[in-house]
N, C-alpha and C positions, 0 to 999 in steps of 0.2 A: 194492693194486689188484686186483679181482676179476677171475678168467678161466674164461671158459666155453669148452666143448668142442663142435665142430658137425662135421658131416660135408658138405663141400661137395662139390658137382659139377664137375669139371675139364671143359675142353673137349671131351677125349674121352670124356668121358660115363661114367668112372669117379670113385667117391668117394674123397675124401681127406680126412685129418682135419687140421684145423686150429683153432688155440686164438685166442679173441677177448675182449677186455678192452673193457667198453662205459663211454662216461663221458658224464655229463649237465649241462646250465649252464643255467638260467634267463636269459631276457631280459625285463629290467624295462622299462616305459613311461613316459612323462613325468610320469604321475600317481601315479607310486609302483608301480602294479599289476602283477602278472607278463602278460606277453603270452604267451609262449609257453616250452616248453623244447626246448635243442638237443641232440639226442641223437645222439652219435656212438660208433662203434664200431671199436676199433684191432686190426688182425691181430698177435698176440704169440706165433706159431707158433713165431718162430725163437727169441726168447727163452725159452720154455718149452722147446724141443728142445736149448738149451744153445748157441746160436750166438751167442756173446758180441759179437761184431764188429758183427752186425746188432744186436742186443739194444741195443749202446750208443746206434747209431744212432736206433735207434726211440725210445729213451730222452728223447736231444736232442729227437726230434721231438714227443714228447709234451710234454716241458718247454715248448718254443717254443708249442705251441697254449696251455696253459695260461696262459703270460704273454700273448698274446693276447688271451685270453677275459677276463684281468683288464685290458687295455687297451679291449676292448670296453667292460668295465662301469664304465669310469672316462668313455669318452665317452659312454655311455649317461646318465651324472649330469651331464656339463657340459651334454648335450643337455637333460635336464630343465629345469637351471636356465635356461637360455637361453629356453626354452620360457616357463616362468614369468615372466621378464624382460619377453619379447616380449607377453606375454597382459597383462602390468600396462600397459604403454606403448599397445598396442592397446586395451584398455577404457577408458582417460583420454583418448584422443583425443576430439576434437570429433565425428569421423565418420569410420568405417572397417569395411569391409566385405571379404569374399571370395566370387568368383562363380564357379560353374563355365563352363565353356563354351557351354552354352546360356543363361546368363545368369540362372540362379535363383541366389538367395541359399544360399552352404554355410554362411556363418559373419557374425555383425554385431557392432560391438564395444558394452558397455553405454551407453556416452556417447550415441551415435546413437538409443540407446533411451530413456532415462533422461529425455535434455534435451527431446527432441521428443515425449514422452507415448507411444511406442508399447511394443508386446510383442514380445518375441522370437517366439512362433509366430504372431503376425500377418506375419513377413517371411521366416521360414524356408523352403527349398523353393519360394518364390513368384517368377517372374521379378521382378528387382530394380527394372525401370520401372514396374513395376503396385503397388510398395510405396505407405504412406501418406505418404511423402515427398513423390511426385510426383503421385498419381493424382487429384488434384485439377484437374488443367488437362489437357488432351488435348495440348496444344503442348509443356508441359514434359515429358509421358511421354515424346513421340516424339523430343525433343532428349537425353533420359537413354539410350534406346534406342541413338540414332546413336552415342553415346560410347561406351556398351558393345560393342558390335556392332566398332567402330573398334579399340577394344584388344583384342577376340578374335582379330580380324584381325591384332595384332602390331603396332599402331601406338598410342602415347600420345596421350590426349586429356587438355585442360584447358581450360576456360572457366568463365564466372559466370551462375548461372541461379537463377530462384527455385525455392522449396521449402517444404513446409508442416507445419507441426506438430500434433501430435494435437489442440487446441483450435483449430484452422483458421487460423491466423494465419498470415501471409506473411512468409518471409525469405529473405534471399539469401546464397548459399553460392558459396563459390571451390570448384569442384569437378575434380578432377582421377580418370583413369581410366589404369590403368599395367597392362600384362600382364607376367605373372611365367611366365620358362621355364625349364625344366629344361636338364641338363647338354648336351643335345642340341640345345638352341634352339628347343624345341617350347613353345608356350604350354600351360601346365598350369592356369592360374588366372588371375584378374582382380580387380584391387583397386582397387575403387573408395574415394577419399578426399574429403572436405570441411571447408572452415572457415567457420564464418559470419562474414560479412561486413557484416550488416545496417547496423549502425552505422555503418561507416566509409563503406559507399556512400552512405549517406543523408547524413552529414557532408560528404562531396564534392560531393552534389547540392546541398546547401543551402548550400555557399560558392559554388557556380559560379551558383546561383539567385541569391545576395547580390549578387555582382560584378557578372552581369547586370543586376539591378535598378537597382546604383548607376550605370552606364553608361548606362541607359536614363533615370534620371532626371537626369542632369546633362546629355544629350542633349537631354531634353524641357525643361530650364529654359535650355538655350542658345538652343533653338529659340522659346520663348516671349521672350527678351531679344530675339531677333532680329526676332520677330513687333511687339514693343513699338516697336523702334527703325524697324521697318519703316511702323509706323502714325505715330509719330512724324514721320518723313520724309514720308510721303506726304500728312500732315495740311498740313505746312508748304507743300508744294508746290501744294496745291489751294486754299490760300488767295490766293496772288498771282493767279492767273489769275481766281479769283472775285471777288475786288476790284475788279481790272480790268473783268471783265464788267457787275458791277454799278454801279460808278463809270459807266461809259458810258452802260449804261441808264438810269440816274437823269438823266445829263445829257439823253440822247435823248427824255426824259420832260419835262425841263424845255423843252426846246426846241420840244417838240411843240404846250407850251398854247397855244392861242389860234391855231394853224395849221390849215391845212384839210388834215387827215390823217384817212384812211378809220376809222372805229371797229374793224374787225377788225383793222388795223395794231396800234392801241393797244392792244386786248385780249391781242395777242400779246405785245408789249412787256410788259405787265403779270404775264402769266403767267411769261414768263420772268424779269421781276426777282423774283415773289413765288416761284419756284421756286428761284432763284438765293440768296435769303435762307435758305428753307428748307435748303438743300445747305451753306450758309456754317455754318450753327446745329449741324448734324451733325457737319460738319470740325472746329468750335471743341470740340465734345463729346469727340470722338476723339481730339482733340490733349491735352483736360485728361487724360483718362484715361493717355495715353502718359506726360504728365507725371509723373503721379502714380504711376504703375506703375516708372519710372524713377528714382523720389523727386530728381526735378527740378523741383517745384511752388516757385516762389519767392512764397510769399504775402506779403502786405502787411499787418499787421493794426493798425487804427488806432480810436482811440474813435468811436462812432457812435453818436448818437442813434437806438436800434434801432427803437422804437415807429415813429418818424416815417417810418422809411425803409420799414419795412416796411408800413404804411399807405398810403404814397405807391405802392409797387409793388401792392399788391392794388387799388386805386382806378382803374390803368390797365387793368385787366380788368373794371373795373364795367359800361361800356356793352355789350362783347361778350356779357358775363353776363346782363344783363338784356335783351340782344335775345332770347336763347333762351329768355326766358320764368322765368328763375331769379333769386332774390335772393340778392345778395353783403352778409354781413354781416360787419362788420370792427368788432373791438374790441381796441384796441391803446392802451390808455391811456398817459400818459407816465411814464415811469420814472426813477427818483429818481437813476439813475447810467448813465454811458455803457457800451456795450458793445464789446468788443475785437473787431473782425471785419474779414475780407479783404471790403471792399463789394462786388466783383465777383462773388465766390463766394456770398455771403449772397443777391444778385439772382439768381442762378441757382437758390438752394436754394427761394425763394419761388415765381419762376417756374415751375419744373417741378411743383413741387406743385399750383399753381393749373391749370397747363395740364392735370396728369392727370387732376384731380377734374371740371374743365370737360369732358373727352373722355367720363366716364363718368358723367355726371349729366343726367338727361333732364328732372327735375322736382324742386321743392322749394329746397334753397338751399345755399349754399355759404357757410361760417365760416371766418373767418381771424382768429385771437387771437395776442396775445403778452403774456405776464406775467413778472413776476420770482417765481419757485419755488425756495424753498430757497437752494442756494448758485448758482444760476444762472438763465439765460433759457429759457424754454419756449414756442416756436411751434406750432400747432395749426392745421391747413387740416384741415376736416372738411365732408362732403358727404352729400349723401341720395341718392346713386346707386344702380348696380347691384349694388356691394359686391364683394367676393373670397372665393371658396372656401375655406374651411380648409386645404385641402390645398394649396394655394397658397401661402399665405402664408409659410412657412419659404424660399422659395425667390425671393421677391418682387424683394429687391434685388440679384439674381443681374445680372451684366451679359448682355444679351441675352435674357433670360427675359422670353416673353410668357405671359399666362394665355390658354391655348386656348380658344376658344369664350367669350371676353368680350363682353358686347355693349357696344359703345361708338359715338361718333360717327362712327367711322373704324376700318378695320381697318389701317391704316398704321401706323407705328411701329418704331421700332430698338430699343426695349427697353432703352435704355442711360439714361434720364431718371433713375428712380429709384436705380439703381445709382450715378450721378453723384450725387445729394443726398446718399446716405450717405456717399461718399469725403468729399464737401466737409464734412459735418459734421465724420468723424473729425478732419480737419484742424484743425478749432477746438476739439478735445479732447471733442467731442460725440457724440450718436448720434441716429440716427431708429428709430423704433418705430411700428406700424400696428395699430391694432385696426378689425376689420370685420366685419358682418353680410351674408352674402348676400341680398340685395334691399331691404335698409336703409341701406348705406353705408357709409364709411369715414372714418377718423379718423387721420391721419398727424401724429405729436409728435416735433418735432426738438428737444434739450436741449443748450445747451452752458453751459461755465462761465462765471461771472463772473470779473471781473479779468484781469489780464495774467501771470500767474505761471505758468501752465500753458502758456503758448506758447513757442516759441522767441525769446529775448530779442532776437536781432540780427535777426528779422523783425516788429519791433513798431516802427511807424513806416517811415522810409527812402522810398525811391525805387522803383517797380515797375523792374525790369529786363527783364522777359521782355515778348514780344508781348502786347498784352490780348487775351483771347479773349470777353470781354463783347460784348453786342449789343443792350443795354437791352430793353426788353419788347416790342418793333414784331416782330421775326418771330414770336415766340410769340403775337402777337395776331392777326396776320395768317394764320398757320397754323390758327388757332382758327375765325377767322372762314370759312374754307373748309369746315368742317365743318358750318356749318349748312345747313338743307335749303333755303334761297332763295339761296345765294350762284349768281354767275354760273357758267353752264356754261364746262368748258373747251373753246375754239374747236376745230373738228373739223380742221381745214387746217395744225394746228402740225407741223412736220416735226421729225425728229430732228436735233439741231444738235451737234456734236461741239465740247468746250471747245478752244483752240487752246492747244497748247505751245510755251513760248519755249526748251526746253531744247537746247540747240546739239547735234548729232550728235556722240557719241564718236569719237577717232581710230579708224581701222581696227583698230590694233594692240589696242587695248582692248577690242573689241568681242567677246563669245562667240564661239566656232567651234560651227556647228551642222554636223555630219555627216550629209547627206541620201541615203537609199539606196533607190530606186524605178526599175523596170524600165521604165516608160513615161516616154518622152522629154517627151511634152506635159506631164505631173504633174511632173517633174523642174525643166521649164523654170518653171512657174507658181510652186511653192513657192519656187524661188528667188528669184525676181522679190517674192513676197511677202515673206520673210523677210530679204532682202539690205536693206532699210531700215533693220534695227536690229542684224542680226548678220551675222557673216562665215560664208557658205555655201560647204560644200564639196560636190559631188554625185557619187553614182557609182551604175554600174546594177544592183547586185546585193550580197548579204551577201558573196561572197568578195571583190570589190572594197572592201568597206568592212572587212573585218579588215585585208587589206593596206595600208588608210589608217590605221586606228587603230595599226598597230605602228608607222607611222612618226611618228605624232604622236595623242595621245588628244586627242578633242576636249571640248569642253562638254556635249554633248549630240547622241544619235542620234536623229534622225527616220527611220523604217525602215518600209516597207510589208511586209505580211505575205507575200502570193503574190510571189515571185520566183525565178527560174530558177537551178540550181547551189545556194546555199544561200540558203533562204527566210528570213523574219523570226524565225521562231521559233528555228531551229537557230542563227540569228545571238547571237540574246539569250541561249541555252543555254550557247554559246562563252564569250560576254562575260561572265556570271556565274560560271561555272567557272575564271574568269582572276582572280588577285588584283589586278592592276594595273587592272582594268575591273569590277571587283565592284560599285563604287558608280556607276557611268558612268549618268546618267539618259539612260532610253529609252524613246521613245513610238512606239507601233506605231499604222499606218495601214491601215484595211482596209474592204473594203466589205462584209463578213459582219457583219449587225448581230446576230447570236443572243447571248443573255446568257450561254450556257455558253463561247463562243469568245471572249469578254470576260475571264471568269472563269479561263480556261485559260492566258489570257496574261498578266493580274495574278499567278494564281500560279507562273508561270515567271519573274517577277523584272521584268515591264514596270512601269516607272511611271505609264503612262497609256496609255489606248487609244481612240483615237478613229474614229468609224465616219464612211464616206464617205455621202452629200457632207456636207462642212463648209464653214462661211465663214472668209474670211480672220481676221476677229477673233477668233474661236474658237482657230484654229490660235495666232496669234500669242499670245494670253493665255496658252494653255495651255504654252506653249515658255518664256514669260517667267516664269510662276510657278516650273515647275519646275526652271529655271536658278537662280532665286532659292532655291528649298529646297536646291539642291545648294551653292548659295553658303554658307546657313547652314548644311547640314550638314557642309561642308569646314571651316567656321569652328569646328564644335563639334568636328572630330575633331582640328582642331589645337590647340584648346584643351585636349581632352584628354590629345592626346600632350605638351603642355607641362606640364600637371598633373603627369603621369607623370614625365618629367623631372626636373620641381623636387621631387617627390617623391624620385626616384632620386638627386637632387643631395644633397636635405637629410639622407636617410640615409648618403651617403658622406661629406659634409662634417663631420657631428657626430662628435664624439670618442666619443660614448656606444657601447657594444655594444647591437646592434640583433638579437632574435632571435623566432622563431615556435614554438610548440608545440601539440602535439596537445590535444584536448579534457580527456584526464586526465594529460596532461603526461608520459606513456610513449614518446612519441615527440618529438624536437626535427625541426622541419621545415626549420629554416635558422637560420644565426646569421653575424654579421659582425662579426668580432673585431678590427678596425681594428688590427690587426699585434699587438695586446697578448695576445691568446689564439686559440687556433688556430679557422679558420674550420670551419664546416659546412653544406656545399654540397648536401647531399641527405638526406634523412630518417634520423635516427640514433636507435637505442633504447640506446644505451650513452654517453648525454650524461653521464651522471651519474659514470661511470669516466673520463672524458676532462676534465672540468671541476672537477669537485667531489671535495674532501678527503674521505675514509671518514669521519673524526670530524665533518665538516659535515653528511652526509646526513640522519641522524636527525631533527635539528631543521627542517632544510631540507623535507623531503617530509612531516613535521607541517604546516606553514606553507602548503604547496602543499594540503594535501587540506583546510585549513579553507578555503583560497580556492575549492577548488572545491566544497565543499559549500554553501556560502555565495552563491557565484556574486558574488562582490566582488573587487576587485583585489588580485592578489599583491603585496606589498612586503615586502623582508627585506633583511638586510646579511650578506653570507657570505663567504667567501674561493673564488676560484677559480684553478686551475692556467694559468699564463702558456705562453708560446710556450716560454720558456727552462727550464721546470719548475718555477719559484718561485711561491710562492702571493701573492696579491694582493685586498685587500679592495675589493668591489664593494656600491654600493647598487643592489638589483634591483627594476624593478615593473612588472608584465605587468598587462593589461586584458582582461578576456574579451570575445569577439565572440560575439552571439548571433543564431541563427537567428530567422524568423517566432515559432517558437513559444515563444521565450525559454530554450533549450536552448543551451548553448556550444559553438559549432563550431572554435574556434581560439583560443589567446593571442597576444597581440602585445604584446612588453615591450622593455626597454631596461635596460642595467647602465651606472651610472658610476661610474669609479674613485674611492675614497673613502680608498685607501690613507694619502694624506698626512695628510686630516684626522683618520684613526682614528690615526695617530702622534701628532699634535696634542693628541689628546683625550688620549691615553695619557700624554703628558708633562705636560698638564695635572693629570692625575690625578695623577702624581709629584710634582708640585710642591704639590699641595696635601697630600698626605701628608706632604711633608717639610716644609712650613709647620706642620703639625698639630703634629708631633714636635717640632719648635724651639720654638714658643710652649709646649707642655706643658713642655718641659724647664727652658724660663726660667720660666715661673710656678712650677716646682719651687724653682728656684734662688731666685726671690724670696720665695717662702714660707720655706725653710731660711734664708734672710737675716734676714727680719723675725722669726722664732721666736730665732734666736740673738742677734739684737741687742735683742729686749725682754728676754731674761734677764739682759743685762748691763748696761741702761740703768737708770740710776739713778731717772729721771724722763722724764715724756714730751717734754720739750724736748729733752732728748739722745738719747732714742730718735728722736725727727722729726730731728734734725741728722745723727745716724748714719748711719741706714736711707736718708734721701733721699740723702746722698752717695753710698753704695753703689748705690742704683738709678741714680744720675746716672754713675757711673762705667760699669755694664753698658750703659745707654742709650749713652753716647757709643762705647762698644767697638764695639756694632751699628751707629751709623752709619759706623763707620770700616771695617767689616767688608763693608757695603753697598756700599762703592765698589767693592771688587774683586769684586761677585757672589759673597760669602762663600766664596772660594777661599782668600785669605792676607790677613794683615797686617803691613807692616814695622815692625820692633822701635823704629825710630827714631820714627815716627809714634805707636805706642803711649804712648811717654813723652811725646811731645810734647802727646798728648791727655790722659793722664791726669796729668800734672805742670802741666797748663795755668794752675792757680790760684795758683803760686808763681810768684815773679821770678827770669827766666833768670838772671839773673847768679850766682845763687845756689847753681844745679844744673847741673853740667858732665857732660858723657856722652862715651863713648869704646868704639868697637867697630864691627866689619864690618857690613856689611848682611845682615839676617837677615831671612827670610820664614817667619812662623809660620802654622801652620793654625788654622783658626777655634776649636777647642776650646782649643786651648794658649794662643792671643791673649787668649782670654776671661778664662782661669784666671789668665795672667800680668797682665791689667789689673787683676783685682782686688787681686792681690799689690801691685802698685805704687800702686794708692791706698791701701790699708791703710799701707805703708811710708811714703805721703805724709802720710797723716793723723796717723799716731802720730808723725811728724818734727816737725809744725805743733803737735801738741800738748805732745810731752815731749821731743823730740828739738832736733836741730841748727836746724830750720828755726822752733823757738819763739824764737830771739834774732836780732836783725839782723845780727851778725857771723858767725852760723851758715851752713854750707855743705853740700851734699850732692853725691859724687861717684858715678856709677855708670859701671861697666867692665861690658863683657861679652866673651866670646871663646867660640870654636866649637872643639872637639877631639872626634874620634871621633863626630860626630854628636850631641855633645852641647853645649847652652847651659850656659855658665858665665856668671851672672850675679853681680857684686858691688856692694852697698850700702853704702857708708861714710859716716859723717856727721863733720864737723870742727866745732868751736866751740859745740858746745851745752850744754847744763848736763851736771853730772858723772853718769855711769850709774852708780849702785846695785845693788850686787849682795848678794843674788839678783835677779836680772832679774825683774821684774813681767810675769806671761803674760794677756794679754786674749784678746777673740774675736780682734782681730786677727790676734795672733802665731799663735793656734791656725789660723785661715783660712790662712795664707800655708804653714805646715806641712803641713796637710791638702791642699791643692790641689796642693803640688809631691810631695808622696806619690803622689797619685791618678794624676798624669802619669808615675809610674814615675823620679820624680827623688829631690831631697833639697834640704832647708835648714837652714842653722844659724846662728843668732844670737849674735856674739861681742861681748862689752863688752871694750872696751880702753880707755887710758887716756884718749885725746883723743877718745872717742866711741863709737858704736855701728855693729857691723857685722855683715850678712846676706852669706852665701854660698849661692848657688839654682844648684843643676843641674837640667837639665828637657832628656830626649832629643828630637831633631829629626829630620823625614825626611829622607833623603839629598837632595842638591842643592839644599835650600833657603835657602842662605846663600852670601856672597861670601868669597874669601879675604880675611883681615885685613889683608894686606899692601897689596891695592889698596884700602883704604880710611884715610883719614887720620881721628883722632880729630876729631869735630864735638860742637860744643857744641848744645843744642837751640835751635829759632829760633822764639823766642816773639814774633811779633809783635803785642803788645798783649795787655790783659788778655782771657783765654778762660773768664772764670767771674767771677760778681761773689758768690759764696759768701759773702766776708768782707765785702763791700761794704756800707756802708749809704746808706741813702735820702740822695741828693745833696739834694731840694728837700722841704719838708713835703706831704704828701698828702690831710691834712684838708681837708673842705669842696670837694674837686674832685670834677666830675662824668665818671664815665667810663661809656663806652658798650661792652657784652661781647655780641659776637656768636659764639656755640660752640654746636653741636649735641649733646655730650656731655655728659648730666647731671651725672655724676660731677667730670668737670671744671670745668665751669661753676659749679658748688656750689663747688669748690676755689678759683677765681678770685675768685668773689662772696665767700666767707668772708675770703680774705686781704686783700681791698681795703677791704671794710667793717671789718675790724680794726684801720685806721689812719686810721679817719675819711672813707674816700671814699665820695660819694653813686654808687651802683651802677644803671644802666639796664640792665633785661635779667634774665638773658640772652636770646638771641632766636636761634632756631633752624632759620630758613628766611630766604631772601634776600627775599622779599617784605615779611616782618616787619619786619628788619633795615632796608629801605630806609624805609619810613614812618617808622622811629624817627628816622632820617638828617634825613629832610625837616622832620618835627614836631618834631624839639629841638635843644639847643644844648649841644655837649659839650666838655670841655677835654682829651678825648684818649679811645681807642677801643682794642680788642683784639678781632682779627679773625681767627676760624678761617679757614684758607684752604681747606678744601672741605666744605660743609654738604650731606652726604648724597647726594654726586655733584654737587651742583648750584655751580657758577663763582659767585666773590664778585667778578669784576671791576666789576660795577657799584657793588657797597658800597663797595669801595676808590675807584671814580672820583668816587661821591658823598662821600665823606669828602675828597677830595682838594680838589674844588670848596668845600668849606665851611671849606677850611683847618684841619682837625680832624687833628693828628698821630695816627698809628695804628702798630702793628706787628702783623704777621701772627704766628699760634699754629699750629704745626703738628708734626706728627710724621713727616711724609714728607720734609722738607728741602726743599731750595727749589726742585726741580724742580716742585712742588705748587703753587708761586705762580703767578698770572695774568701772562700773557706780557708785558703793559705795565708790571708791577712786580716784573719780576726781580730787581731789585737793592734791592727794599726790606728792612726790617729785619724779624728772625726772631726768635720765642722759641721754641726747641724744646722739644716735649713728650718726656719727663718734667721738670720744673723745680722748684725748690725754693721755698718762701717769700721766701725773700731774693731769690732770681733776679726773681719776680713783683714784688717790690716795686722793686728795683732798676731794672728796666724801665719799671715804671709812672712812679718818679720822673723817669727821664733825660726820656721823653716829654714830662713838663710842664715840664724845665727847657730843653728844646730840644736836648739832647745827642744825640739819635739823630733824624738825619734819614730821609730814604725812600730814602737809599744807602747808608746803614749798616748794617752787620751786626754785631748784639749777639752769637749765639752761635751760629755754625754749625758744627756736628758733621760736617756733610758736605765741608766745605773746598771749597766752589767758588770 
C-alpha cells in the first residue's frame, strides 16, 4: 500500500500533516472496453502514527471496499452477458426499436432492416413515423405517430397496420408500442415492436370470403329454385283462366256466325282470341322451361316417321310464307328407319325455327330439310334473311336474350324460342347449332341420335302423365300473319280487360301481415283499403308507434312514409336494420320526393324498395306482393341453410370419427373433436404434436405432412395418437386442403378413424403366417430327413415307396389330429387309436391315464408308435395271427413312462437287428430329453420309453381305468387288396394340383383304368360330366377357391359314384354333401386303388367315410 503525505488546511486555517493511500479500480463496459477508472484516496494518518485501534478499523473498511469492488466487477460481467443475450434476441426479432422521448430512433434491430430492405443510417436519429416502413402513406404515418405519442405519454398501444418493405410491397404488421420507465416511474424510452401477420390476415380474409361466397351461392341457388317453382306455379295458374277464356271466345265466335252482330264487336272478339292464344303459347313455353329446370319433364319417346311429320309441319306454314312473297322449299325424303322422338317436343322445335326464320326473312326463301347423317338425323332450317352479327352468335341460345337492333317483321318477342329449341334437342340427346352471315341469312342445324339406346328406357312408349303443352301450328301461324303489312289494324276502341281469378281468398290468419306507418290519416285509410283485399293491415301514425307495434309482433312487411313526426321513415329504417330480429324485415318507403339521390340514400340505408308518390294501386300491390314473395324465398333459403348447418353439426356429432381442422402449414390446430377417445381442442393450439403424437411417430408424420403441403394433395397416414387415458391408439388419418381463388391452401379439414382393432388383426395375421411358414419349413425338413434315411436303408424302390409312404401317412394323420385342438395338444389315447388304426383292435390292449401332449412331443411319439407298429407287423408279434401287443403308460414326476410289450410273435434273436425305425425311436426320445430301451425277452420284444411332460397336462392314473383302443372299423387300407378288378373302367379325375393329378392318373392307369382328365376348373369338369359317361369319379373338394357343388350335383344326377379328395378335412366339403366319402391327402397307392375298387363294387356310398383323420 503506497502512502503519501500532504499538508491539509484545517477549518481554523492552520495546516496539519496527514498521510493518504490512493486506490485505483477500472470500470469495464458491456463490450469489454474500459469506460473509466474509479480513483479513491484513503486517509491513513492514524495507521501511520501508530494508532492501532483506528488502523484496524480502517483496514477492515479497506478490505470491505476491495470486496465491494470485486462484486461490482462480477455484476459488470453478468450485465455484459445479459446485454449480449438481449442484443441477440433483440436482433433476431422481426421488428424492434428504441425511441427517444421526441420519437426519434435511438436503435433498431437487425431483422427489421434486413427483412424489409433498409439500412441503419436510413432510420437512426429520424422520427420513427417518417422511416421507410411507414412513409409511403400519410394515413399510416399519422397512425404510427399517434401510437408513439400515446406510449410517450405512458399508455401502451397495440393494433394492426399496413407497413412497407424497401421494394415497395405492402404487408400487415401486428404493432405494439410500449413505454419503459425508470425506478421513479418516469418514461425514459419507448419500445415499438412488430410481427408480420400478412399471411394470417390474408388467409383469414380468404376464408371469410370463401364462406361468404358459399352462403351467397347457396342463397342464389335457393332463390333460383324458388323462381323456378314460381314460374311453374304461375304458368299452371294462367292456363286455367286462359283455357276458360279461349273456350268461351271460340263458343262466342261459333254462335256469332250468321248472326247480325256489328263487325267492330267481332273484330274485338278476334283480337282477344288471337292474343289469348299468343299468351297461352308464352305460358306453355314458360311451363316447359320450369319443368326442364326442375328436372320434371316426362317425355314420351315414340317411333316416328320423322320425315313425314317434319314435312307436314312445314307445309302448315306454306300459305303464310308465300303470302309474304317468300318461297318455301321442303326436302324431307322418306327415311329407312323410324326416329324415337317426343312428338310434341319435335313439333315445338320445327315450329319455333320456322317462326324465327319467317320473322327475320323479307325476301328469298326458307328451306327445311331432314336427312339421315352418320349415326343420327339432321334437321336444317335455312333462310335468306337479315342474318346475325358474329358477336351475338355465342349468346343466341341464352334464355331471354334478344339481338339488339336486329331488323325483323316485329320487335315483339320474349327471347325464349331458340333457348327452348336447344333444351328440347338436348332432351333427345342431340344439339342445335347455327351458322349465319350478316345480310345473307342463317342456317339452324338440329341433330339427334338414331335408335333409342341413348334415351331413358322407362320413357320409351307409355302414356303421357303430364298436362300437354302442345298447341299445334295455329298460334304460330296466326302470330306470323299479324307481322304481315296488310294485316287488319287493331281496333282503337279496345279497352284493358283483366282476366278473372277464381282463387278463393285465403283465411285471414294465413294472409301476410303488413304494418303501415303514415302520419296522413287519409293516406292511411286509402292504403289500408287497397291492401286489405289480400293482406292483413295494421296502421300506425308514425315511426315511434311502428317500433312499439313491431316489438309486440314482427310483421311480414313494413310500408312506411319517409316524412313523419317524432321518428321518421329513415330513422325507423336504421333502427330496424340495427336490430338482429328485424334486420331482414322487408321495408318499402313511400315519399313525395322524386330525387334520385333520395332514393339512393334510402336503398343504401337498407330499404328494399322506394316508391315515389303519386303511384297507382296496382303498382303498390304488385311491389308489396313481389317483396313478400322474395322475403318468403329468402326465409326458406335461410331455414334451409340453418337445417344444412344443423345436419352438418349432427353428422360431425354422430360420426365416430375424430374431426379436426389445421392451419395451412399445420403449425396450428384450429379445432379437434375427439369423440371422448382423445382430448378435444376447442381453441387454436400450436402444441398439438406434444398433446397427441408420440415422439417416435413425429419425424415420419411431419415428413408426410410436408409432402402433402408441397404437392397440395390430400394427407393420408396411419399413426398412433395419445388417448384420454394416456394410452396409445392407432388411427387412419386423412385430411384434404381447402383452397382460395388463387389455388393456395387456406386450411386443412380432416378426420381420423380408430384402426387399432384392424392393426391388431393384421399383426395376428402376420404372426399366423410366420408361424405357418415355420411349421411348413420344419415339416419339409422332417420329410426330407425321412426320405433320405428311408432311401439309404431301402432295398428297392417298392420297399422305399411303402416305408416312406407309411411314415408320411403317420405325419399327415398326426397333423389332422392336432388341427382339431388348434395345435394346442393331443391326447395319448387318440394318438394310439390313430397310429395303430391299421391293426385289429382285439390284438392291441392299452392301459393308462389321460395325458395331453404338446404338439412337438405328440408328433415325435406318433412317429415312434408308427415305427413300433410297422416293425411288429414285419418282424414281431403282429406278423402272426396269434400275436398281440400290450401298451401301458404311467406318469411320475412329470415324466411319461410308456411300455410296449409284444407276445405271441416269432422268437427274438439276439443280438437284436437295428434298422432305421429303431434308430428313429432312440434318437427321437433322446431329442425330447428322454430315453428309450429295447429289451429282448423270452416271450417277445419289450420297449421302455420315457419322455418329459409339461406340468398339469395329465390326469391322475387312479381316476382312469384301463381302456382298450376303440377301433370302430378299418381306418386304413394299407394292406387291402382291390375288391374288384378295375381294368377297363372309365374314371373322371378332377384335380387342380398337377403333381397330385399325375400321381392319381399314373396309379389308376397302372391297373388298366381308362382315365378322363385331369380337369382343373369347374367349367371344364362340368362339360366333361355332361358329355361323357363314367363308372366313377375322384373329385377335388376345392378348385383354386372355386366350390365344386355343381360338379357333385351333376355326378349325382347321372348316378356316377364319386369320392372327394381333399387335404382340408370334412369342413372343406360342399354343405349339401357334408357326409360324402373322403379320400384324405396324402394317400398311398394302395389306398387310392382300394378307394377306386370300392367305388366300383358299390361298397362306398355317399354317406360312408373311407378315411377321416379329422374324426367328425
